[in-house]
C-alpha positions as CSV (number, residue, x, y, z in Angstrom):
1,M,-5.3,-96.5,-34.0
2,V,-6.1,-96.0,-37.7
3,T,-9.8,-96.0,-38.4
4,N,-11.4,-97.1,-41.7
5,K,-12.2,-93.4,-42.4
6,D,-8.5,-92.5,-41.9
7,L,-7.5,-95.4,-44.1
8,A,-9.9,-94.3,-46.8
9,S,-8.6,-90.8,-46.6
10,D,-5.0,-92.1,-46.9
11,F,-6.0,-94.2,-49.9
12,H,-7.7,-91.2,-51.5
13,H,-4.5,-89.2,-51.2
14,A,-2.5,-92.1,-52.5
15,M,-4.7,-92.2,-55.6
16,I,-4.0,-88.6,-56.3
17,A,-0.3,-89.3,-55.7
18,I,-0.2,-92.1,-58.4
19,Y,-1.8,-89.6,-60.8
20,D,1.0,-87.1,-60.1
21,K,3.7,-89.8,-60.3
22,A,2.3,-91.2,-63.6
23,K,2.3,-87.7,-65.0
24,E,5.9,-87.1,-64.1
25,A,7.3,-90.6,-64.9
26,C,5.3,-91.4,-68.0
27,D,4.1,-88.0,-69.3
28,Y,0.7,-89.6,-68.8
29,K,-2.2,-87.4,-67.6
30,P,-5.3,-89.5,-67.0
31,T,-7.6,-86.5,-66.4
32,R,-10.8,-88.6,-66.3
33,F,-9.3,-90.7,-63.6
34,L,-8.4,-87.7,-61.5
35,Q,-11.8,-86.2,-62.1
36,M,-13.4,-89.4,-60.8
37,V,-11.1,-89.5,-57.7
38,L,-11.9,-85.9,-56.9
39,E,-15.7,-86.3,-57.4
40,C,-16.3,-89.8,-55.9
41,G,-13.3,-90.4,-53.7
42,G,-10.4,-92.7,-54.1
43,V,-12.0,-95.9,-52.7
44,K,-15.2,-95.6,-54.7
45,T,-13.2,-94.8,-57.9
46,A,-11.0,-97.9,-57.4
47,K,-14.1,-100.1,-56.8
48,R,-15.7,-98.8,-60.0
49,L,-12.6,-99.4,-62.0
50,L,-12.2,-102.9,-60.6
51,A,-15.8,-103.7,-61.3
52,K,-15.4,-103.2,-65.0
53,N,-14.8,-106.2,-67.1
54,E,-12.5,-104.5,-69.6
55,V,-9.0,-103.5,-68.6
56,Q,-8.7,-99.7,-68.5
57,T,-6.4,-97.9,-71.0
58,G,-4.5,-96.5,-68.0
59,L,-3.2,-99.9,-67.0
60,Q,-2.1,-100.5,-70.6
61,T,-0.3,-97.1,-70.7
62,L,1.4,-97.8,-67.4
63,W,2.5,-101.2,-68.6
64,E,4.0,-99.6,-71.8
65,C,5.9,-97.2,-69.5
66,H,7.1,-100.1,-67.3
67,R,5.3,-98.5,-64.3
68,L,2.6,-100.9,-63.3
69,D,3.5,-100.0,-59.7
70,L,1.6,-96.7,-60.3
71,S,-1.6,-98.5,-61.2
72,V,-4.8,-98.5,-59.1
73,E,-4.5,-102.3,-59.1
74,A,-1.0,-102.2,-57.4
75,L,-2.2,-99.6,-54.9
76,V,-5.3,-101.7,-53.9
77,L,-3.0,-104.6,-53.3
78,K,-0.7,-102.8,-50.8
79,S,-1.2,-104.6,-47.5
80,R,-2.1,-101.3,-45.8
81,F,-5.1,-100.8,-48.0
82,Q,-6.4,-104.3,-48.6
83,S,-9.0,-104.1,-45.8
84,L,-10.9,-101.5,-47.9
85,F,-11.6,-104.0,-50.6
86,T,-13.4,-107.3,-51.0
87,K,-11.6,-110.6,-51.9
88,E,-13.1,-110.4,-55.4
89,E,-11.8,-106.9,-55.9
90,L,-8.3,-107.9,-54.7
91,D,-8.4,-111.0,-56.9
92,T,-9.3,-108.8,-59.9
93,A,-6.5,-106.4,-59.2
94,R,-4.0,-109.3,-58.8
95,D,-5.2,-111.0,-62.0
96,R,-4.9,-107.9,-64.1
97,L,-1.4,-107.3,-62.9
98,I,-0.3,-110.9,-63.4
99,A,-1.8,-110.8,-66.9
100,H,0.5,-107.8,-67.6
101,G,3.5,-109.6,-66.3
102,Y,3.8,-107.6,-63.1
103,E,6.3,-109.0,-60.7
104,F,5.2,-108.8,-57.1
105,F,7.8,-107.8,-54.6
106,K,7.6,-107.7,-50.8
107,E,6.4,-104.3,-49.8
108,T,8.7,-102.0,-47.8
109,N,5.9,-99.7,-46.6
């Protein structure tokens, strides 16, 4: 049985993984993002980013690279991690991705 603590740990590692993938796929190195994840943890960082009214430059950069799948918003919306976030946070993530033309596909994992 997966506990919330295990799920939060998995999410934290997934946040670091999207940093690494964005660096490789888009030559994008969001160092402040990585610093926040390492200092505050993945869940807290995602919640902070979703609470901001303005769209983060990272989302714009990933959109330009055609890799919105590597965004915090897309990670938050994975069915596996949704229980870590409030309905409002999930709505914010979904709205931001829709505003950038993200096409939602059924998850395979």
